[in-house]
C-alpha positions as a Markdown table, in Angstrom:
| # | Residue | x | y | z |
|---|---|---|---|---|
| 1 | Unk | 42.7 | 12.2 | -24.8 |
| 2 | Unk | 43.1 | 15.7 | -23.4 |
| 3 | Unk | 40.3 | 17.0 | -25.5 |
| 4 | Unk | 37.8 | 14.5 | -24.3 |
| 5 | Unk | 38.9 | 15.1 | -20.8 |
| 6 | Unk | 38.3 | 18.8 | -21.2 |
| 7 | Unk | 34.6 | 18.3 | -22.2 |
| 8 | Unk | 32.3 | 20.3 | -19.8 |
| 9 | Unk | 30.3 | 18.2 | -17.4 |
| 10 | Unk | 26.9 | 19.4 | -18.9 |
| 11 | Unk | 28.1 | 17.8 | -22.3 |
| 12 | Unk | 29.1 | 14.6 | -20.3 |
| 13 | Unk | 25.7 | 14.4 | -18.6 |
| 14 | Unk | 24.0 | 14.6 | -21.9 |
| 15 | Unk | 26.2 | 11.7 | -23.2 |
| 16 | Unk | 25.1 | 9.7 | -20.2 |
| 17 | Unk | 21.5 | 10.2 | -21.2 |
| 18 | Unk | 22.2 | 8.3 | -24.5 |
| 19 | Unk | 23.3 | 5.2 | -22.4 |
| 20 | Unk | 20.8 | 2.3 | -22.1 |
| 21 | Unk | 22.6 | -0.4 | -20.2 |
| 22 | Unk | 24.8 | -0.3 | -17.0 |
| 23 | Unk | 27.7 | -2.2 | -18.6 |
| 24 | Unk | 28.2 | 0.9 | -21.0 |
| 25 | Unk | 27.9 | 3.3 | -18.0 |
| 26 | Unk | 30.7 | 1.5 | -16.3 |
| 27 | Unk | 32.8 | 1.8 | -19.5 |
| 28 | Unk | 31.8 | 5.6 | -19.6 |
| 29 | Unk | 33.4 | 6.0 | -16.1 |
| 30 | Unk | 36.6 | 4.5 | -17.2 |
| 31 | Unk | 37.6 | 6.8 | -20.0 |
| 32 | Unk | 39.5 | 9.2 | -17.7 |
| 33 | Unk | 39.4 | 11.0 | -14.4 |
| 34 | Unk | 37.0 | 13.8 | -15.7 |
| 35 | Unk | 34.5 | 11.1 | -17.0 |
| 36 | Unk | 34.9 | 9.1 | -13.8 |
| 37 | Unk | 34.0 | 12.3 | -11.8 |
| 38 | Unk | 30.7 | 12.6 | -13.6 |
| 39 | Unk | 30.1 | 8.9 | -13.4 |
| 40 | Unk | 30.3 | 9.1 | -9.6 |
| 41 | Unk | 28.0 | 11.9 | -9.4 |
| 42 | Unk | 25.3 | 10.5 | -11.6 |
| 43 | Unk | 23.3 | 7.4 | -10.5 |
| 44 | Unk | 21.3 | 6.1 | -13.5 |
| 45 | Unk | 18.7 | 3.4 | -12.7 |
| 46 | Unk | 20.0 | 1.2 | -15.6 |
| 47 | Unk | 19.7 | -2.6 | -16.1 |
| 48 | Unk | 22.6 | -4.6 | -17.2 |
| 49 | Unk | 23.0 | -5.8 | -20.7 |
| 50 | Unk | 22.7 | -9.3 | -19.5 |
| 51 | Unk | 21.1 | -10.3 | -16.0 |
| 52 | Unk | 23.6 | -10.3 | -13.4 |
| 53 | Unk | 23.8 | -13.0 | -10.6 |
| 54 | Unk | 23.8 | -11.8 | -6.9 |
| 55 | Unk | 26.0 | -14.1 | -4.7 |
| 56 | Unk | 24.8 | -15.1 | -1.3 |
| 57 | Unk | 25.7 | -12.7 | 1.4 |
| 58 | Unk | 28.7 | -14.0 | 3.5 |
| 59 | Unk | 27.8 | -14.4 | 7.3 |
| 60 | Unk | 31.2 | -12.6 | 8.3 |
| 61 | Unk | 30.8 | -9.8 | 5.8 |
| 62 | Unk | 31.4 | -6.5 | 7.8 |
| 63 | Unk | 31.8 | -4.0 | 5.0 |
| 64 | Unk | 28.3 | -4.6 | 3.4 |
| 65 | Unk | 29.9 | -5.6 | 0.0 |
| 66 | Unk | 27.7 | -7.6 | -2.2 |
| 67 | Unk | 29.2 | -9.5 | -5.1 |
| 68 | Unk | 27.5 | -9.6 | -8.7 |
| 69 | Unk | 28.6 | -12.0 | -11.5 |
| 70 | Unk | 28.1 | -10.8 | -15.1 |
| 71 | Unk | 27.0 | -13.8 | -17.2 |
| 72 | Unk | 27.7 | -11.8 | -20.3 |
| 73 | Unk | 31.5 | -11.3 | -19.9 |
| 74 | Unk | 32.2 | -13.5 | -16.8 |
| 75 | Unk | 33.3 | -10.5 | -14.8 |
| 76 | Unk | 32.8 | -9.9 | -11.0 |
| 77 | Unk | 31.5 | -6.7 | -9.5 |
| 78 | Unk | 31.7 | -5.5 | -5.9 |
| 79 | Unk | 29.3 | -3.0 | -4.6 |
| 80 | Unk | 29.0 | -1.6 | -1.0 |
| 81 | Unk | 25.3 | -2.0 | -0.3 |
| 82 | Unk | 24.4 | -1.5 | 3.3 |
| 83 | Unk | 20.7 | -1.2 | 2.3 |
| 84 | Unk | 20.9 | -5.0 | 1.6 |
| 85 | Unk | 22.7 | -6.1 | 4.8 |
| 86 | Unk | 20.9 | -8.9 | 6.4 |
| 87 | Unk | 18.0 | -8.8 | 4.1 |
| 88 | Unk | 16.6 | -11.6 | 1.9 |
| 89 | Unk | 16.7 | -10.4 | -1.7 |
| 90 | Unk | 14.6 | -11.6 | -4.6 |
| 91 | Unk | 15.2 | -10.3 | -8.1 |
| 92 | Unk | 12.3 | -8.6 | -9.9 |
| 93 | Unk | 11.9 | -6.7 | -13.2 |
| 94 | Unk | 14.0 | -4.0 | -14.7 |
| 95 | Unk | 17.2 | -4.7 | -12.5 |
| 96 | Unk | 15.4 | -4.0 | -9.2 |
| 97 | Unk | 15.4 | -6.1 | -6.1 |
| 98 | Unk | 12.7 | -6.7 | -3.7 |
| 99 | Unk | 14.3 | -7.1 | -0.2 |
| 100 | Unk | 12.9 | -8.3 | 3.1 |
| 101 | Unk | 14.1 | -7.6 | 6.5 |
| 102 | Unk | 13.6 | -9.5 | 9.7 |
| 103 | Unk | 10.7 | -7.1 | 10.5 |
| 104 | Unk | 9.1 | -8.2 | 7.3 |
| 105 | Unk | 9.4 | -4.6 | 6.0 |
| 106 | Unk | 9.8 | -4.7 | 2.2 |
| 107 | Unk | 11.7 | -2.4 | 0.0 |
| 108 | Unk | 12.2 | -2.1 | -3.8 |
| 109 | Unk | 15.9 | -1.3 | -4.4 |
| 110 | Unk | 18.0 | -0.5 | -7.4 |
| 111 | Unk | 21.5 | -1.7 | -6.5 |
| 112 | Unk | 23.3 | 0.4 | -9.2 |
| 113 | Unk | 21.3 | 3.7 | -8.9 |
| 114 | Unk | 20.7 | 3.3 | -5.1 |
| 115 | Unk | 17.1 | 4.3 | -5.5 |
| 116 | Unk | 15.0 | 2.7 | -2.8 |
| 117 | Unk | 11.1 | 2.6 | -2.4 |
| 118 | Unk | 9.5 | 1.5 | 0.8 |
| 119 | Unk | 6.6 | -1.0 | 0.6 |
| 120 | Unk | 4.1 | -1.9 | 3.2 |
| 121 | Unk | 4.7 | -5.0 | 5.3 |
| 122 | Unk | 2.0 | -7.5 | 4.9 |
| 123 | Unk | -0.1 | -7.6 | 8.0 |
| 124 | Unk | -1.2 | -11.2 | 7.8 |
| 125 | Unk | 2.4 | -12.3 | 7.7 |
| 126 | Unk | 3.6 | -10.2 | 10.6 |
| 127 | Unk | 0.6 | -11.0 | 12.7 |
| 128 | Unk | 0.9 | -14.7 | 12.0 |
| 129 | Unk | 4.7 | -15.0 | 12.8 |
| 130 | Unk | 5.8 | -12.2 | 15.3 |
| 131 | Unk | 4.7 | -14.3 | 18.4 |
| 132 | Unk | 6.5 | -17.6 | 17.4 |
| 133 | Unk | 9.3 | -18.6 | 19.3 |
| 134 | Unk | 11.7 | -18.9 | 16.2 |
| 135 | Unk | 13.1 | -15.7 | 15.1 |
| 136 | Unk | 11.7 | -14.0 | 11.9 |
| 137 | Unk | 14.8 | -14.8 | 10.0 |
| 138 | Unk | 13.4 | -18.4 | 9.9 |
| 139 | Unk | 10.4 | -17.3 | 8.0 |
| 140 | Unk | 11.5 | -15.0 | 5.3 |
| 141 | Unk | 12.5 | -17.9 | 3.0 |
| 142 | Unk | 8.9 | -19.1 | 2.9 |
| 143 | Unk | 7.4 | -15.7 | 3.1 |
| 144 | Unk | 8.0 | -14.4 | -0.5 |
| 145 | Unk | 8.4 | -16.4 | -3.7 |
| 146 | Unk | 8.1 | -14.2 | -6.8 |
| 147 | Unk | 7.8 | -10.5 | -7.6 |
| 148 | Unk | 7.1 | -8.8 | -10.9 |
| 149 | Unk | 6.7 | -5.1 | -11.9 |
| 150 | Unk | 4.3 | -3.8 | -14.4 |
| 151 | Unk | 6.6 | -1.1 | -15.3 |
| 152 | Unk | 9.7 | 0.8 | -14.4 |
| 153 | Unk | 8.9 | 2.3 | -11.0 |
| 154 | Unk | 11.1 | 5.4 | -11.3 |
| 155 | Unk | 10.2 | 8.2 | -13.6 |
| 156 | Unk | 13.4 | 9.7 | -15.0 |
| 157 | Unk | 11.5 | 12.9 | -16.1 |
| 158 | Unk | 9.8 | 13.7 | -12.8 |
| 159 | Unk | 12.5 | 12.2 | -10.7 |
| 160 | Unk | 9.7 | 10.6 | -8.7 |
| 161 | Unk | 8.3 | 7.0 | -8.3 |
| 162 | Unk | 5.7 | 6.0 | -10.8 |
| 163 | Unk | 2.5 | 5.6 | -8.9 |
| 164 | Unk | 1.0 | 3.6 | -11.9 |
| 165 | Unk | 3.6 | 0.8 | -11.4 |
| 166 | Unk | 2.0 | -2.4 | -10.1 |
| 167 | Unk | 4.1 | -4.6 | -7.8 |
| 168 | Unk | 2.7 | -8.2 | -7.9 |
| 169 | Unk | 3.9 | -11.0 | -5.6 |
| 170 | Unk | 3.5 | -14.7 | -4.7 |
| 171 | Unk | 3.8 | -14.7 | -0.9 |
| 172 | Unk | 3.3 | -16.8 | 2.3 |
| 173 | Unk | 3.3 | -20.6 | 2.5 |
| 174 | Unk | -0.2 | -20.7 | 0.8 |
| 175 | Unk | 1.4 | -19.0 | -2.3 |
| 176 | Unk | -1.2 | -16.5 | -2.8 |
| 177 | Unk | -1.2 | -13.2 | -5.1 |
| 178 | Unk | -1.2 | -9.8 | -3.7 |
| 179 | Unk | -0.3 | -6.4 | -5.3 |
| 180 | Unk | 0.5 | -2.8 | -4.2 |
| 181 | Unk | 1.7 | 0.4 | -5.9 |
| 182 | Unk | 4.1 | 3.2 | -4.8 |
| 183 | Unk | 2.2 | 5.3 | -2.2 |
| 184 | Unk | -0.2 | 2.5 | -1.1 |
| 185 | Unk | -0.4 | 1.9 | 2.5 |
| 186 | Unk | -1.1 | -1.9 | 2.3 |
| 187 | Unk | -1.2 | -4.8 | 0.1 |
| 188 | Unk | -4.1 | -5.9 | -1.8 |
| 189 | Unk | -5.1 | -9.7 | -1.9 |
| 190 | Unk | -6.3 | -11.2 | -5.1 |
| 191 | Unk | -9.1 | -13.6 | -4.4 |
| 192 | Unk | -9.3 | -16.6 | -6.8 |
| 193 | Unk | -10.5 | -20.3 | -6.8 |
| 194 | Unk | -6.7 | -21.5 | -7.0 |
| 195 | Unk | -4.8 | -20.2 | -3.9 |
| 196 | Unk | -1.5 | -21.8 | -4.8 |
| 197 | Unk | 0.6 | -20.2 | -7.5 |
| 198 | Unk | 4.0 | -21.1 | -8.6 |
| 199 | Unk | 4.9 | -18.4 | -11.1 |
| 200 | Unk | 3.7 | -15.1 | -12.3 |
| 201 | Unk | 4.7 | -13.2 | -15.4 |
| 202 | Unk | 3.9 | -9.8 | -17.2 |
| 203 | Unk | 3.2 | -10.1 | -21.0 |
| 204 | Unk | 2.0 | -7.4 | -23.2 |
| 205 | Unk | 0.8 | -5.5 | -20.3 |
| 206 | Unk | -1.0 | -8.2 | -18.4 |
| 207 | Unk | -0.2 | -10.4 | -15.6 |
| 208 | Unk | -0.3 | -14.3 | -15.9 |
| 209 | Unk | -0.1 | -16.7 | -13.2 |
| 210 | Unk | 0.6 | -20.4 | -13.2 |
| 211 | Unk | -1.1 | -22.7 | -10.5 |
| 212 | Unk | 1.2 | -24.8 | -8.4 |
| 213 | Unk | 1.3 | -28.5 | -9.5 |
| 214 | Unk | 3.7 | -31.4 | -8.7 |
| 215 | Unk | 5.3 | -30.6 | -12.0 |
| 216 | Unk | 7.2 | -27.3 | -11.8 |
| 217 | Unk | 5.9 | -25.0 | -14.4 |
| 218 | Unk | 7.4 | -21.6 | -15.3 |
| 219 | Unk | 6.2 | -18.7 | -17.4 |
| 220 | Unk | 8.9 | -17.3 | -19.6 |
| 221 | Unk | 8.7 | -14.5 | -22.3 |
| 222 | Unk | 11.1 | -15.2 | -25.2 |
| 223 | Unk | 11.4 | -13.8 | -28.6 |
| 224 | Unk | 7.8 | -12.1 | -28.2 |
| 225 | Unk | 6.2 | -15.2 | -27.1 |
| 226 | Unk | 4.9 | -16.4 | -23.7 |
| 227 | Unk | 6.2 | -19.8 | -23.0 |
| 228 | Unk | 5.4 | -22.5 | -20.5 |
| 229 | Unk | 8.3 | -24.4 | -19.3 |
| 230 | Unk | 7.7 | -27.7 | -17.6 |
| 231 | Unk | 10.5 | -29.1 | -15.5 |
| 232 | Unk | 10.4 | -32.9 | -15.7 |
| 233 | Unk | 11.9 | -34.7 | -12.6 |
| 234 | Unk | 12.7 | -38.5 | -12.5 |
| 235 | Unk | 12.7 | -40.4 | -9.2 |
| 236 | Unk | 10.5 | -42.1 | -6.8 |
| 237 | Unk | 8.3 | -39.1 | -6.1 |
| 238 | Unk | 8.0 | -37.9 | -9.7 |
| 239 | Unk | 7.8 | -41.0 | -11.9 |
| 240 | Unk | 4.1 | -41.2 | -11.9 |
| 241 | Unk | 3.6 | -37.5 | -12.5 |
| 242 | Unk | 6.0 | -36.7 | -15.5 |
| 243 | Unk | 4.1 | -38.5 | -18.2 |
| 244 | Unk | 2.5 | -36.0 | -20.8 |
| 245 | Unk | -0.2 | -38.1 | -22.4 |
| 246 | Unk | -1.6 | -36.6 | -25.6 |
| 247 | Unk | -4.7 | -38.8 | -25.4 |
| 248 | Unk | -5.7 | -37.7 | -22.0 |
| 249 | Unk | -4.7 | -34.1 | -22.4 |
| 250 | Unk | -6.1 | -33.2 | -25.9 |
| 251 | Unk | -7.8 | -30.2 | -24.6 |
| 252 | Unk | -4.9 | -28.7 | -23.0 |
| 253 | Unk | -2.7 | -29.6 | -26.0 |
| 254 | Unk | -4.9 | -27.5 | -28.4 |
| 255 | Unk | -3.8 | -24.4 | -26.3 |
| 256 | Unk | 0.0 | -25.1 | -26.5 |
| 257 | Unk | 2.4 | -25.8 | -29.3 |
| 258 | Unk | 5.4 | -27.6 | -28.3 |
| 259 | Unk | 8.8 | -26.2 | -29.2 |
| 260 | Unk | 12.1 | -28.0 | -29.5 |
| 261 | Unk | 13.2 | -31.3 | -28.0 |
| 262 | Unk | 13.2 | -32.4 | -24.5 |
| 263 | Unk | 16.7 | -31.6 | -22.9 |
| 264 | Unk | 17.9 | -34.2 | -20.3 |
| 265 | Unk | 20.8 | -33.9 | -17.9 |
| 266 | Unk | 21.8 | -35.6 | -14.6 |
| 267 | Unk | 22.3 | -34.1 | -11.2 |
| 268 | Unk | 22.8 | -36.1 | -8.1 |
| 269 | Unk | 19.7 | -38.4 | -7.3 |
| 270 | Unk | 17.4 | -36.7 | -9.8 |
| 271 | Unk | 17.4 | -36.5 | -13.5 |
| 272 | Unk | 15.7 | -33.3 | -14.9 |
| 273 | Unk | 14.4 | -32.5 | -18.3 |
| 274 | Unk | 12.3 | -29.6 | -19.6 |
| 275 | Unk | 9.4 | -29.4 | -22.1 |
| 276 | Unk | 8.6 | -26.0 | -23.7 |
| 277 | Unk | 5.0 | -25.0 | -24.9 |
| 278 | Unk | 4.0 | -21.9 | -26.6 |
| 279 | Unk | 0.9 | -20.2 | -25.0 |
| 280 | Unk | -1.7 | -18.9 | -27.3 |
| 281 | Unk | -2.6 | -15.6 | -25.7 |
């Protein structure tokens, strides 16, 4: 072990360049004290092997610790993240968060590398809500619904933010689309006939958006395919809207190839199932 501990910091730094997921980076720091020292000095903007779940912030939390749950190995990680204190966080791509403060200021933040990119607040949202009697905290939950990045926003070669990265969001209670880039001073609205969108996804370098419907539909990339996942709800509100009639929807069915079987399970008051279609795009 002493021979490994005596490796120069330069060699250890080169080893870290070969690490592709954060889980392995944590294991790197656990080898010995010398490796732990290099681990503490280097902040790699890596993504976990499997997506981690960010647990809700505790109201009485004073040390700004946020808790992550690793689905891959059922481990819990605690990180001091004052950058996220009192902010609404939405998971985006490549392990980044989009956080929103009570002033509607938005930041892209990587919780493991601590890289942070300030984004412009949307003027429409701020002008609309700032004079309301209720505090802005009441509006952030309906302000932002989804965020997707076109590429990794941090350039590890130049150590600068990649200005070619596109940040696409679904925002406001109208659920419209807007985008910006690192360095932009404002968000750019996307004008389209359908103003309400439920989901967006990046697939083969292009953005795809799914209009909102009473049947909740999600865009999911899996095994190289783009899938449309329809969430089926059974209850007084949904009974008349959950039928997929092949005769009435032949044109749409030509675009989709159904995969697998419908999966049903019960939760209080609502029975939920899913139907999966492969999009031909």
